[in-house]
N, CA, C and O atoms as a GROMACS GRO file, in nm:
protein
  320
    1MET      N    1  12.110  10.665  17.023
    1MET     CA    2  12.056  10.754  17.122
    1MET      C    3  11.984  10.669  17.227
    1MET      O    4  11.917  10.571  17.194
    2LYS      N    5  12.000  10.708  17.352
    2LYS     CA    6  11.935  10.640  17.463
    2LYS      C    7  11.841  10.738  17.532
    2LYS      O    8  11.866  10.858  17.534
    3ALA      N    9  11.734  10.686  17.587
    3ALA     CA   10  11.641  10.768  17.664
    3ALA      C   11  11.675  10.755  17.812
    3ALA      O   12  11.701  10.645  17.860
    4VAL      N   13  11.674  10.867  17.883
    4VAL     CA   14  11.694  10.867  18.028
    4VAL      C   15  11.578  10.942  18.091
    4VAL      O   16  11.506  11.017  18.024
    5LYS      N   17  11.561  10.922  18.219
    5LYS     CA   18  11.448  10.981  18.289
    5LYS      C   19  11.501  11.080  18.393
    5LYS      O   20  11.598  11.050  18.463
    6VAL      N   21  11.439  11.196  18.404
    6VAL     CA   22  11.471  11.291  18.509
    6VAL      C   23  11.395  11.245  18.633
    6VAL      O   24  11.272  11.236  18.632
    7GLU      N   25  11.469  11.216  18.740
    7GLU     CA   26  11.409  11.166  18.864
    7GLU      C   27  11.343  11.281  18.941
    7GLU      O   28  11.366  11.398  18.910
    8THR      N   29  11.263  11.247  19.040
    8THR     CA   30  11.191  11.350  19.117
    8THR      C   31  11.287  11.443  19.191
    8THR      O   32  11.251  11.557  19.220
    9ASP      N   33  11.409  11.395  19.223
    9ASP     CA   34  11.506  11.482  19.289
    9ASP      C   35  11.589  11.563  19.189
    9ASP      O   36  11.681  11.635  19.228
   10GLY      N   37  11.556  11.552  19.061
   10GLY     CA   38  11.625  11.627  18.957
   10GLY      C   39  11.746  11.558  18.899
   10GLY      O   40  11.811  11.612  18.809
   11SER      N   41  11.779  11.439  18.947
   11SER     CA   42  11.897  11.369  18.898
   11SER      C   43  11.867  11.295  18.767
   11SER      O   44  11.752  11.262  18.736
   12ILE      N   45  11.973  11.270  18.693
   12ILE     CA   46  11.965  11.195  18.567
   12ILE      C   47  12.075  11.090  18.572
   12ILE      O   48  12.190  11.121  18.603
   13LYS      N   49  12.041  10.967  18.542
   13LYS     CA   50  12.141  10.860  18.539
   13LYS      C   51  12.183  10.840  18.394
   13LYS      O   52  12.102  10.804  18.309
   14LEU      N   53  12.312  10.864  18.368
   14LEU     CA   54  12.364  10.850  18.232
   14LEU      C   55  12.389  10.702  18.199
   14LEU      O   56  12.425  10.625  18.288
   15PRO      N   57  12.371  10.664  18.074
   15PRO     CA   58  12.402  10.526  18.034
   15PRO      C   59  12.550  10.494  18.055
   15PRO      O   60  12.636  10.582  18.045
   16LYS      N   61  12.579  10.368  18.085
   16LYS     CA   62  12.717  10.325  18.112
   16LYS      C   63  12.813  10.361  18.000
   16LYS      O   64  12.928  10.397  18.026
   17GLU      N   65  12.766  10.352  17.875
   17GLU     CA   66  12.855  10.384  17.762
   17GLU      C   67  12.904  10.529  17.769
   17GLU      O   68  13.018  10.560  17.733
   18MET      N   69  12.818  10.617  17.816
   18MET     CA   70  12.856  10.758  17.827
   18MET      C   71  12.944  10.782  17.949
   18MET      O   72  13.037  10.862  17.944
   19LEU      N   73  12.915  10.713  18.058
   19LEU     CA   74  12.995  10.730  18.179
   19LEU      C   75  13.140  10.690  18.158
   19LEU      O   76  13.229  10.744  18.224
   20ARG      N   77  13.163  10.596  18.067
   20ARG     CA   78  13.301  10.554  18.039
   20ARG      C   79  13.384  10.667  17.980
   20ARG      O   80  13.507  10.661  17.985
   21LEU      N   81  13.320  10.768  17.925
   21LEU     CA   82  13.392  10.881  17.866
   21LEU      C   83  13.449  10.974  17.972
   21LEU      O   84  13.538  11.054  17.944
   22PHE      N   85  13.397  10.965  18.095
   22PHE     CA   86  13.437  11.056  18.201
   22PHE      C   87  13.496  10.978  18.318
   22PHE      O   88  13.428  10.894  18.376
   23PRO      N   89  13.622  11.005  18.352
   23PRO     CA   90  13.680  10.937  18.469
   23PRO      C   91  13.600  10.971  18.595
   23PRO      O   92  13.535  11.076  18.602
   24THR      N   93  13.605  10.882  18.693
   24THR     CA   94  13.537  10.906  18.820
   24THR      C   95  13.584  11.038  18.880
   24THR      O   96  13.702  11.072  18.870
   25SER      N   97  13.494  11.111  18.939
   25SER     CA   98  13.519  11.242  19.002
   25SER      C   99  13.549  11.352  18.901
   25SER      O  100  13.603  11.456  18.938
   26SER      N  101  13.515  11.331  18.775
   26SER     CA  102  13.534  11.436  18.675
   26SER      C  103  13.446  11.556  18.710
   26SER      O  104  13.335  11.540  18.762
   27GLU      N  105  13.496  11.675  18.683
   27GLU     CA  106  13.415  11.795  18.696
   27GLU      C  107  13.362  11.828  18.558
   27GLU      O  108  13.436  11.828  18.460
   28LEU      N  109  13.233  11.854  18.550
   28LEU     CA  110  13.169  11.879  18.422
   28LEU      C  111  13.106  12.018  18.419
   28LEU      O  112  13.046  12.062  18.517
   29ALA      N  113  13.121  12.084  18.306
   29ALA     CA  114  13.045  12.207  18.282
   29ALA      C  115  12.913  12.164  18.222
   29ALA      O  116  12.908  12.068  18.144
   30VAL      N  117  12.807  12.232  18.256
   30VAL     CA  118  12.675  12.197  18.202
   30VAL      C  119  12.605  12.324  18.157
   30VAL      O  120  12.605  12.425  18.228
   31TRP      N  121  12.544  12.319  18.039
   31TRP     CA  122  12.468  12.431  17.987
   31TRP      C  123  12.364  12.378  17.890
   31TRP      O  124  12.365  12.261  17.853
   32THR      N  125  12.275  12.466  17.851
   32THR     CA  126  12.172  12.425  17.757
   32THR      C  127  12.193  12.496  17.624
   32THR      O  128  12.242  12.608  17.618
   33GLN      N  129  12.156  12.428  17.519
   33GLN     CA  130  12.152  12.483  17.384
   33GLN      C  131  12.017  12.446  17.327
   33GLN      O  132  11.994  12.331  17.287
   34GLY      N  133  11.928  12.542  17.323
   34GLY     CA  134  11.792  12.511  17.279
   34GLY      C  135  11.730  12.412  17.375
   34GLY      O  136  11.720  12.439  17.494
   35ASP      N  137  11.687  12.297  17.323
   35ASP     CA  138  11.627  12.195  17.409
   35ASP      C  139  11.725  12.084  17.447
   35ASP      O  140  11.684  11.976  17.488
   36MET      N  141  11.856  12.111  17.432
   36MET     CA  142  11.959  12.012  17.467
   36MET      C  143  12.031  12.053  17.595
   36MET      O  144  12.046  12.172  17.624
   37ILE      N  145  12.074  11.953  17.671
   37ILE     CA  146  12.163  11.973  17.785
   37ILE      C  147  12.299  11.923  17.741
   37ILE      O  148  12.312  11.810  17.694
   38VAL      N  149  12.402  12.005  17.756
   38VAL     CA  150  12.536  11.971  17.711
   38VAL      C  151  12.626  11.955  17.834
   38VAL      O  152  12.625  12.038  17.924
   39LEU      N  153  12.704  11.847  17.837
   39LEU     CA  154  12.803  11.822  17.942
   39LEU      C  155  12.941  11.824  17.880
   39LEU      O  156  12.963  11.764  17.775
   40LYS      N  157  13.034  11.893  17.943
   40LYS     CA  158  13.173  11.897  17.894
   40LYS      C  159  13.266  11.881  18.014
   40LYS      O  160  13.252  11.950  18.115
   41ARG      N  161  13.362  11.789  18.000
   41ARG     CA  162  13.457  11.768  18.108
   41ARG      C  163  13.548  11.889  18.121
   41ARG      O  164  13.600  11.939  18.021
   42LEU      N  165  13.567  11.935  18.244
   42LEU     CA  166  13.658  12.047  18.271
   42LEU      C  167  13.796  11.990  18.300
   42LEU      O  168  13.810  11.890  18.370
   43GLN      N  169  13.896  12.056  18.245
   43GLN     CA  170  14.033  12.015  18.272
   43GLN      C  171  14.108  12.134  18.327
   43GLN      O  172  14.094  12.246  18.276
   44PRO      N  173  14.189  12.113  18.432
   44PRO     CA  174  14.263  12.225  18.490
   44PRO      C  175  14.357  12.287  18.388
   44PRO      O  176  14.411  12.218  18.301
   45LEU      N  177  14.376  12.417  18.399
   45LEU     CA  178  14.469  12.485  18.309
   45LEU      C  179  14.612  12.446  18.341
   45LEU      O  180  14.648  12.430  18.458
   46LYS      N  181  14.692  12.430  18.238
   46LYS     CA  182  14.834  12.403  18.256
   46LYS      C  183  14.903  12.536  18.292
   46LYS      O  184  14.858  12.642  18.247
   47PRO      N  185  15.010  12.530  18.371
   47PRO     CA  186  15.079  12.654  18.407
   47PRO      C  187  15.121  12.738  18.285
   47PRO      O  188  15.120  12.861  18.291
   48SER      N  189  15.156  12.672  18.174
   48SER     CA  190  15.196  12.747  18.055
   48SER      C  191  15.079  12.829  18.001
   48SER      O  192  15.100  12.940  17.950
   49ARG      N  193  14.956  12.776  18.011
   49ARG     CA  194  14.838  12.851  17.966
   49ARG      C  195  14.810  12.970  18.056
   49ARG      O  196  14.767  13.076  18.011
   50ILE      N  197  14.836  12.951  18.186
   50ILE     CA  198  14.818  13.062  18.280
   50ILE      C  199  14.919  13.171  18.249
   50ILE      O  200  14.885  13.290  18.250
   51ALA      N  201  15.043  13.131  18.221
   51ALA     CA  202  15.149  13.228  18.192
   51ALA      C  203  15.115  13.313  18.070
   51ALA      O  204  15.152  13.430  18.065
   52GLU      N  205  15.046  13.256  17.972
   52GLU     CA  206  15.007  13.331  17.852
   52GLU      C  207  14.914  13.447  17.885
   52GLU      O  208  14.910  13.545  17.812
   53ARG      N  209  14.841  13.436  17.994
   53ARG     CA  210  14.743  13.538  18.032
   53ARG      C  211  14.804  13.652  18.114
   53ARG      O  212  14.740  13.756  18.133
   54VAL      N  213  14.926  13.633  18.161
   54VAL     CA  214  14.987  13.732  18.249
   54VAL      C  215  15.051  13.843  18.166
   54VAL      O  216  15.123  13.815  18.071
   55PRO      N  217  15.025  13.970  18.200
   55PRO     CA  218  15.089  14.080  18.129
   55PRO      C  219  15.241  14.079  18.151
   55PRO      O  220  15.290  14.013  18.242
   56GLU      N  221  15.313  14.153  18.067
   56GLU     CA  222  15.460  14.154  18.074
   56GLU      C  223  15.513  14.180  18.214
   56GLU      O  224  15.601  14.107  18.262
   57ASN      N  225  15.462  14.280  18.280
   57ASN     CA  226  15.508  14.309  18.416
   57ASN      C  227  15.412  14.243  18.514
   57ASN      O  228  15.344  14.310  18.592
   58GLY      N  229  15.407  14.110  18.507
   58GLY     CA  230  15.310  14.031  18.582
   58GLY      C  231  15.334  14.031  18.731
   58GLY      O  232  15.416  14.108  18.782
   59PRO      N  233  15.262  13.945  18.802
   59PRO     CA  234  15.272  13.940  18.947
   59PRO      C  235  15.408  13.888  18.993
   59PRO      O  236  15.480  13.826  18.916
   60PRO      N  237  15.442  13.915  19.119
   60PRO     CA  238  15.570  13.866  19.172
   60PRO      C  239  15.574  13.713  19.173
   60PRO      O  240  15.471  13.647  19.177
   61LEU      N  241  15.694  13.661  19.168
   61LEU     CA  242  15.716  13.516  19.165
   61LEU      C  243  15.649  13.447  19.284
   61LEU      O  244  15.598  13.336  19.270
   62GLU      N  245  15.648  13.512  19.400
   62GLU     CA  246  15.585  13.453  19.519
   62GLU      C  247  15.436  13.430  19.496
   62GLU      O  248  15.382  13.327  19.538
   63ASP      N  249  15.369  13.525  19.432
   63ASP     CA  250  15.226  13.511  19.404
   63ASP      C  251  15.200  13.397  19.306
   63ASP      O  252  15.104  13.322  19.321
   64ILE      N  253  15.286  13.385  19.207
   64ILE     CA  254  15.272  13.277  19.109
   64ILE      C  255  15.290  13.141  19.177
   64ILE      O  256  15.212  13.049  19.155
   65ALA      N  257  15.394  13.131  19.260
   65ALA     CA  258  15.420  13.005  19.332
   65ALA      C  259  15.302  12.969  19.421
   65ALA      O  260  15.264  12.852  19.428
   66ALA      N  261  15.244  13.066  19.490
   66ALA     CA  262  15.130  13.040  19.577
   66ALA      C  263  15.011  12.990  19.495
   66ALA      O  264  14.941  12.899  19.539
   67GLU      N  265  14.989  13.047  19.379
   67GLU     CA  266  14.877  13.003  19.294
   67GLU      C  267  14.899  12.860  19.243
   67GLU      O  268  14.805  12.781  19.239
   68VAL      N  269  15.021  12.828  19.204
   68VAL     CA  270  15.052  12.692  19.157
   68VAL      C  271  15.026  12.592  19.269
   68VAL      O  272  14.968  12.486  19.245
   69HIS      N  273  15.070  12.625  19.391
   69HIS     CA  274  15.048  12.535  19.505
   69HIS      C  275  14.899  12.518  19.533
   69HIS      O  276  14.854  12.408  19.565
   70ARG      N  277  14.821  12.627  19.522
   70ARG     CA  278  14.677  12.620  19.543
   70ARG      C  279  14.613  12.527  19.441
   70ARG      O  280  14.528  12.445  19.476
   71MET      N  281  14.653  12.539  19.315
   71MET     CA  282  14.597  12.454  19.209
   71MET      C  283  14.633  12.306  19.233
   71MET      O  284  14.550  12.218  19.212
   72ARG      N  285  14.755  12.281  19.276
   72ARG     CA  286  14.797  12.143  19.301
   72ARG      C  287  14.717  12.082  19.416
   72ARG      O  288  14.678  11.965  19.409
   73ARG      N  289  14.691  12.161  19.523
   73ARG     CA  290  14.610  12.111  19.634
   73ARG      C  291  14.469  12.077  19.586
   73ARG      O  292  14.414  11.973  19.624
   74GLU      N  293  14.411  12.163  19.504
   74GLU     CA  294  14.277  12.138  19.452
   74GLU      C  295  14.275  12.010  19.366
   74GLU      O  296  14.182  11.930  19.376
   75THR      N  297  14.378  11.992  19.284
   75THR     CA  298  14.386  11.872  19.200
   75THR      C  299  14.394  11.747  19.285
   75THR      O  300  14.327  11.648  19.258
   76ARG      N  301  14.478  11.751  19.389
   76ARG     CA  302  14.491  11.635  19.478
   76ARG      C  303  14.359  11.604  19.548
   76ARG      O  304  14.322  11.488  19.563
   77ARG      N  305  14.289  11.709  19.593
   77ARG     CA  306  14.161  11.690  19.659
   77ARG      C  307  14.060  11.624  19.568
   77ARG      O  308  13.986  11.535  19.611
   78ARG      N  309  14.056  11.665  19.441
   78ARG     CA  310  13.962  11.609  19.345
   78ARG      C  311  13.992  11.462  19.316
   78ARG      O  312  13.901  11.383  19.293
   79ARG      N  313  14.120  11.427  19.317
   79ARG     CA  314  14.158  11.289  19.286
   79ARG      C  315  14.129  11.196  19.402
   79ARG      O  316  14.122  11.074  19.384
   80GLY      N  317  14.111  11.251  19.519
   80GLY     CA  318  14.071  11.167  19.632
   80GLY      C  319  14.181  11.150  19.725
   80GLY      O  320  14.166  11.082  19.826
   0.00000   0.00000   0.00000
């Protein structure tokens, strides 16, 4: 376990060993559990996972294609 300090601007600098677990520009979910702060890397949903959520008479193919393109643009933006 390592000790870190909360800076006056509210930032926390994570130890290098922990930063290696997260690629640069990773998006993290953050929440508290009791007196702990938990960080979890967010990963974009795969199209197959999205398809599982769609009811049998789902949206038109055009809407699905537009959503896939939107997700790809967001992924490219995050990667730099």
